[in-house]
C-alpha positions as CSV (number, residue, x, y, z in Angstrom):
1,M,-6.8,-14.8,12.4
2,R,-6.6,-18.5,11.0
3,Y,-10.3,-18.1,9.0
4,S,-8.9,-15.0,7.5
5,L,-6.0,-16.4,6.4
6,I,-7.6,-19.5,5.2
7,A,-9.7,-17.3,3.0
8,A,-6.8,-14.8,1.7
9,A,-5.2,-18.1,0.7
10,I,-8.0,-19.5,-1.2
11,A,-8.5,-15.9,-2.6
12,S,-4.8,-15.8,-4.3
13,V,-5.5,-19.3,-5.4
14,V,-8.4,-17.6,-7.5
15,I,-6.3,-14.4,-8.0
16,L,-3.8,-17.0,-9.8
17,G,-6.0,-18.9,-11.7
18,L,-8.2,-15.9,-13.1
19,A,-4.9,-14.6,-14.2
20,S,-4.1,-17.9,-16.3
21,A,-7.4,-18.3,-18.1
22,F,-7.4,-14.2,-18.9
23,P,-3.8,-13.4,-19.0
24,W,-4.8,-9.7,-19.7
25,L,-6.0,-9.8,-15.6
26,K,-2.3,-9.9,-14.5
27,I,-1.2,-6.1,-15.0
28,P,-4.6,-5.1,-13.6
29,L,-4.5,-7.8,-10.6
30,I,-1.0,-6.9,-9.6
31,L,-1.7,-3.3,-9.6
32,G,-4.6,-4.1,-7.1
33,L,-2.1,-5.8,-4.5
34,C,0.0,-3.1,-5.2
35,Y,-2.6,-0.6,-4.4
36,G,-3.2,-3.2,-1.2
37,L,0.2,-2.9,0.1
38,A,0.2,0.5,0.0
39,A,-3.7,0.6,1.5
40,L,-2.4,-1.5,4.5
41,G,0.6,1.2,5.1
42,I,-2.5,3.9,5.6
43,G,-4.4,0.8,7.4
44,V,-1.8,0.6,10.1
45,L,-1.8,4.6,10.8
46,L,-5.5,4.4,10.9
47,R,-5.2,1.9,14.0
48,A,-3.7,4.9,15.8
49,G,-6.0,7.1,14.8
50,Q,-4.1,9.1,12.4
51,I,-4.2,9.5,8.8
52,S,-1.9,10.5,6.0
53,F,-2.6,12.5,2.7
54,G,0.7,12.1,1.3
55,H,2.1,8.4,2.2
56,A,2.5,7.7,-1.7
57,M,5.5,9.3,-1.4
58,Y,7.2,6.5,-0.1
59,A,6.0,4.7,-2.8
60,C,7.6,7.2,-5.4
61,I,10.9,6.9,-3.7
62,S,11.2,3.4,-3.7
63,G,10.1,3.3,-7.7
64,Y,12.3,5.9,-8.5
65,T,15.1,4.0,-6.5
66,V,14.2,1.1,-8.5
67,A,14.3,3.6,-11.7
68,F,17.8,4.8,-10.7
69,L,19.3,1.5,-10.1
70,G,17.7,-0.5,-12.9
71,Q,19.8,2.4,-15.2
72,R,22.9,2.9,-13.3
73,Y,23.5,-1.1,-12.8
74,P,21.5,-3.2,-15.7
75,G,22.6,-6.3,-14.4
76,L,20.8,-6.2,-11.0
77,D,18.0,-8.6,-10.6
78,G,14.7,-7.7,-9.9
79,M,14.6,-8.9,-6.6
80,L,17.3,-7.4,-5.3
81,L,15.7,-4.1,-7.0
82,I,12.6,-4.8,-5.1
83,V,14.7,-5.1,-1.5
84,L,17.0,-2.0,-2.2
85,G,13.7,-0.1,-3.2
86,T,12.1,-0.7,-0.1
87,L,15.2,-0.1,2.0
88,V,15.1,3.2,0.8
89,S,11.6,4.2,1.9
90,V,11.8,2.8,4.9
91,V,15.1,5.0,5.7
92,A,13.0,7.8,4.6
93,G,10.3,6.6,6.9
94,M,12.5,6.7,10.1
95,L,13.8,10.1,8.9
96,I,10.7,11.8,8.2
97,G,8.9,10.0,10.9
98,A,11.3,11.0,13.6
99,F,9.6,14.8,12.8
100,V,5.8,14.4,12.0
101,V,5.1,11.6,15.0
102,R,5.1,14.7,16.9
103,Y,1.8,15.6,15.6
104,R,-1.8,14.1,15.5
105,E,-4.5,14.4,13.4
106,I,-4.9,17.2,10.9
107,F,-1.5,18.5,12.0
108,F,0.0,15.0,11.0
109,G,-1.9,14.5,7.7
110,M,-1.1,18.1,6.3
111,L,2.6,17.5,7.1
112,N,2.5,14.0,5.2
113,L,0.8,15.7,2.2
114,A,3.6,18.8,2.3
115,I,6.4,17.1,2.2
116,S,4.8,14.7,-0.3
117,M,4.4,17.6,-2.4
118,V,8.0,18.7,-2.3
119,L,9.2,15.3,-3.4
120,F,6.6,15.8,-6.3
121,T,7.9,19.4,-7.2
122,V,12.0,18.3,-6.9
123,L,10.6,15.3,-9.2
124,G,9.2,17.5,-11.9
125,K,12.1,20.3,-12.3
126,F,15.0,18.0,-11.9
127,Y,14.8,16.9,-15.7
128,S,18.2,16.1,-16.1
129,L,18.1,13.3,-13.2
130,T,14.4,12.5,-12.6
131,G,13.3,13.0,-16.2
132,G,11.0,15.8,-15.4
133,T,7.1,15.1,-15.6
134,D,7.8,12.2,-18.5
135,G,9.2,10.2,-15.6
136,M,12.0,7.6,-15.8
137,R,11.9,4.0,-17.7
138,V,12.2,0.6,-16.0
139,E,13.8,-1.6,-17.8
140,R,12.7,-5.2,-17.6
141,P,15.1,-6.8,-14.9
142,S,15.8,-10.7,-14.6
143,L,14.0,-12.5,-11.9
144,M,16.0,-14.6,-9.6
145,G,18.3,-14.5,-12.1
146,F,16.5,-15.9,-15.3
147,D,15.7,-13.8,-18.1
148,L,12.1,-13.7,-18.9
149,G,9.7,-12.6,-21.9
150,R,6.9,-10.0,-20.9
151,S,4.3,-12.6,-20.3
152,A,6.8,-15.1,-18.4
153,F,7.9,-11.6,-16.1
154,E,4.1,-10.6,-15.6
155,T,3.1,-14.2,-14.8
156,S,6.6,-14.4,-11.9
157,L,5.8,-10.8,-10.7
158,L,2.0,-11.3,-10.2
159,V,3.0,-15.1,-8.0
160,F,5.5,-12.9,-6.0
161,V,3.2,-10.1,-5.3
162,V,0.4,-12.4,-4.6
163,I,3.0,-14.6,-1.9
164,A,4.4,-11.1,-0.4
165,A,0.6,-10.4,0.1
166,L,0.1,-13.6,2.1
167,L,3.2,-12.9,4.3
168,V,2.7,-9.2,4.9
169,I,-1.1,-10.1,5.8
170,W,0.1,-12.7,8.3
171,G,3.0,-10.7,9.5
172,V,0.9,-7.5,10.1
173,Q,-2.1,-8.9,11.8
174,R,0.6,-10.6,13.9
175,Y,1.8,-6.9,14.5
176,F,-1.6,-5.8,15.4
177,R,-2.0,-8.5,18.3
178,S,1.8,-7.8,19.4
179,S,1.8,-5.7,22.4
180,A,3.5,-3.1,20.3
181,G,0.1,-3.1,17.8
182,E,-2.0,-3.1,20.9
183,A,0.0,0.2,22.2
184,L,-0.5,1.7,18.8
185,A,-4.5,1.4,18.6
186,A,-4.3,2.9,22.5
187,I,-2.7,6.1,20.6
188,K,-6.6,6.4,19.1
189,S,-8.4,5.8,22.5
190,N,-6.2,7.0,25.0
191,E,-2.9,8.0,24.5
192,T,-2.6,10.4,27.9
193,R,-3.1,6.7,29.9
194,L,-0.7,5.4,27.3
195,E,2.2,7.6,28.6
196,Y,1.1,6.9,32.4
197,L,1.7,3.1,32.0
198,G,5.5,4.6,30.7
199,V,5.3,3.6,27.1
200,S,6.5,6.5,24.7
201,A,3.4,7.4,22.5
202,K,5.9,8.8,19.9
203,K,8.0,5.8,19.4
204,I,5.0,3.2,18.8
205,L,4.0,5.8,16.5
206,W,7.4,5.8,14.8
207,Q,7.4,2.3,14.7
208,G,4.2,2.1,13.2
209,Y,4.9,4.9,10.5
210,V,7.8,2.8,9.2
211,L,6.1,0.0,9.3
212,S,3.6,2.0,7.1
213,A,6.2,3.5,4.8
214,A,8.0,0.2,4.4
215,L,4.5,-1.4,2.7
216,C,4.0,1.7,0.7
217,G,7.8,1.7,-0.4
218,L,7.1,-2.3,-1.3
219,S,4.1,-1.6,-3.4
220,G,6.1,1.4,-5.6
221,A,8.8,-0.8,-6.2
222,L,6.6,-3.9,-7.8
223,F,4.6,-0.8,-9.2
224,G,7.3,0.4,-10.7
225,L,8.7,-2.9,-12.6
226,S,4.9,-4.2,-13.6
227,Q,4.4,-0.5,-15.5
228,G,8.2,-0.7,-16.9
229,L,7.7,3.8,-15.8
230,V,7.8,5.6,-13.2
231,T,6.5,9.6,-12.9
232,P,6.1,12.2,-10.3
233,E,2.4,11.4,-10.1
234,M,3.3,8.2,-8.2
235,G,3.9,10.7,-5.5
236,Y,1.2,13.2,-6.2
237,W,-1.4,13.7,-3.4
238,L,-4.2,12.5,-5.5
239,R,-2.6,9.0,-5.3
240,S,-2.3,8.9,-1.7
241,G,-6.0,10.1,-1.6
242,E,-6.5,6.7,-3.2
243,F,-4.5,5.0,-0.7
244,V,-6.6,6.5,2.1
245,F,-9.9,5.8,0.0
246,I,-8.9,1.9,-0.3
247,A,-8.2,1.8,3.4
248,I,-11.3,3.1,4.1
249,L,-13.3,0.9,1.5
250,G,-11.7,-1.9,2.7
251,G,-11.6,-1.3,6.8
252,S,-8.5,-1.4,8.9
253,G,-9.7,-3.9,11.1
254,H,-7.8,-6.9,9.7
255,A,-5.1,-6.8,7.5
256,V,-6.9,-8.5,4.7
257,G,-9.2,-5.5,4.3
258,A,-7.2,-3.3,2.8
259,F,-6.6,-6.2,-0.4
260,V,-10.7,-6.4,-0.4
261,G,-10.7,-2.8,-0.3
262,A,-7.9,-2.5,-2.9
263,L,-9.1,-5.1,-5.3
264,L,-12.5,-4.2,-5.8
265,Y,-11.2,-0.5,-5.9
266,E,-9.1,-1.7,-9.2
267,F,-11.8,-3.6,-10.8
268,L,-14.4,-1.2,-10.0
269,K,-12.5,1.7,-11.4
270,L,-12.0,-0.5,-14.5
271,Y,-15.3,-0.9,-15.1
272,A,-16.6,1.8,-14.3
273,A,-14.3,3.6,-16.8
274,A,-15.5,1.5,-19.5
275,L,-19.3,2.0,-19.1
276,V,-19.2,5.5,-17.6
277,S,-16.0,7.2,-18.9
278,G,-17.1,10.9,-18.1
279,A,-18.0,10.1,-14.5
280,W,-16.2,6.9,-13.3
281,Q,-15.0,9.4,-10.1
282,L,-19.0,9.2,-9.2
283,V,-19.3,5.9,-8.9
284,L,-16.1,5.6,-6.9
285,G,-17.3,8.9,-4.7
286,A,-21.2,6.8,-4.3
287,T,-19.3,4.2,-3.6
288,L,-17.0,5.5,-0.5
289,I,-20.4,7.0,0.6
290,V,-22.3,4.1,0.9
291,I,-19.8,2.3,2.3
292,I,-19.2,4.4,5.0
293,Y,-22.6,4.8,5.9
294,F,-23.4,1.3,6.2
295,L,-20.3,-0.2,6.8
296,P,-18.6,2.2,8.8
297,D,-15.5,-0.5,9.7
298,G,-15.1,-0.9,5.9
299,L,-16.0,-4.2,3.9
300,I,-13.6,-6.6,6.1
301,G,-16.2,-5.1,8.9
302,L,-18.9,-8.1,7.6
303,L,-16.4,-10.5,8.2
304,K,-16.0,-10.0,11.9
305,K,-19.4,-9.7,12.3
306,R,-19.7,-13.5,11.5
307,R,-17.0,-14.1,14.2
308,P,-19.8,-15.8,16.7
309,A,-20.9,-18.1,13.4
310,L,-17.5,-18.8,12.8
311,G,-16.8,-20.2,16.5
312,G,-13.3,-17.5,16.9
313,E,-11.6,-14.9,15.5
314,A,-11.8,-14.2,11.7
């Protein structure tokens, strides 16, 4: 674990250095890290052998919370908006999770998808409250009491996202190694044996589900602030599919995998759209096929294979 955290810290320094040398990279880097947070939420569920095709709804809930509060209370600090948006997603995850954790596999995935599409439809229809398909603007708030210009705001937000990513990697990996995290993984391998040991599989999965909702919520709040706009497309099933794509691309074996996959995905999409604008989805699809065939554990599987050479845990 320590080697992976060191690698993540070094990568963070590189990211900040790139943003300093090439200012136009700030937003792509922020978006990539936001996708990483959301994909890590999917990765938590993958540890239990479950997959959600509707988890973008938590990013959407958080983003709209930030937009609503920002418009209703213009003086709220950006950090407080991030916290409140994430908390609303956590509460939504607690309520929805209490229902969906009763199901497994395709039923689990499709129930999440159905609920997310209900939210998508509601946001699109109630124009007077949500702005309909046009969405809602997120006015640039102060950050930690400072009113910043656009460039300084983006730089500060990038620094915050990098720090948040490091803390999340550390925290989630500790969760994976804890008794609750091991029990979550046991749902995938042998849920019946877990129940025989007196551990409630539903409760364990519910805890993992709430954690995944929190990660997606944090992603949505940061995404809304960085873009200055939230729309119903944030909760559309295609966005959920992107999170699943990234989670598979990076691998769920380690928390770092989600961010590796997210950054690769963001820049692969950026350059594929520039070079083959009419078929960039083809490039992404071909990449996913190659990863699944040659690296079934994702990109993070390459790191795990080097563990013996490193003399310890990756």
